[in-house]
C-alpha positions, 0 to 999 in steps of 0.5 A: 269068460266070453259070455255076456249075462243079462238079467231082465227085472222089475226094479222094485223086485230088488227091494223085496226081502232077501233080494237086497244083495242082488245089485252087488251080486250083479256087479261082482259078476258083471251082469248086464241089467235090463229093467222096466221103467214105464215112464220118467214121470211119477204120476204115470208110473204110479197109475200103471204100477201102483202107489209108491212104485216110482219112488222105489224105482228111483231108489234102486236106480240110484243104488245101481248108479252108485255101483257103477251101473249106467256109468261103467261100460262093463255094467250096462243098465237099460230101461224098458218102456212100453205104452200104458194102453193100446197104442204103439211106442214112439220113436225110441231114440227121441224117447231115450233123450227125454228119459235121460234128460228128465232122470238126470235133471231130477235125480242125477240118474244115468243109464246106458240106453232105452228099449221101447217094446210094444204090448203084445196081444196076449195074457192079462193085457189082451184080457183087459182089452177084451173086457173093455171091448178094445181088442179088435181096435188094437189088432187093427192098429197092429195090422195097419202098422205093419212095417216090412223093415222089421221082418229081417230083424225079428227075434225069432229070425236070429235066436231060439228061446229055451224054457226052464225044462229045456223045451225050445220055442221061437220067442218068449211070447210063444213060451207064454202061449205054450207054442213050441217050435214046429213039430218036425224040429228037435223039441228040447235043448238036449237034442239041439241041432243047428242046421234044422233050427237055423232054417226052420219054419217059425210058429206064428200067431196073432201076437206076431203083429206086435213085433212088426208094427210101427218101429218094431219090437224085440227084447232089444227094443225097436227094430227099424228107424222109420215107422213108415 
């Protein structure tokens, strides 16, 4: 009691063998769901994620609705949008309206809200940009889109992330890059001390401009109402 538990998932993962009971498990434990849904149009989703992914995603969303997700305030269901290529997300509130209208009209699907997230210049996305020789262009887009209004709301300013082994990081992306908190700080959750961690120097890199560009980006979606 007193804790809100959230799971971030790929919708189609809930159709994998052995996962069929997870929606009911989530409901029984009032787990909030944040699920990737890159577009409300079938053609766009399948082109990004593969043939048949859209239909399976709709199937799971309808199942979640039948359990009360997106309908009952205690069972929140958020969808996540990220661009299909090297561009910045549009206005979150406007896009949420588009998603809600289209998914409701087409399938009777309801959800709590939409989070827009920027593609970070790391991992497979970054490697793909380099192969297409679009990496410099994308970094210039992020740098040129810097929005000072986002800085005060950045994830790393308000939280720490804990890896499976207890190692502390400033954000999820630093986990992916193997960049733990700065060396003068406690390194593991077992040594957690509030004062130094709440006043720490953030470990930064090129990828940080993904969170500060345009409307901003975080695990809770956009950070600013104006993209300047």
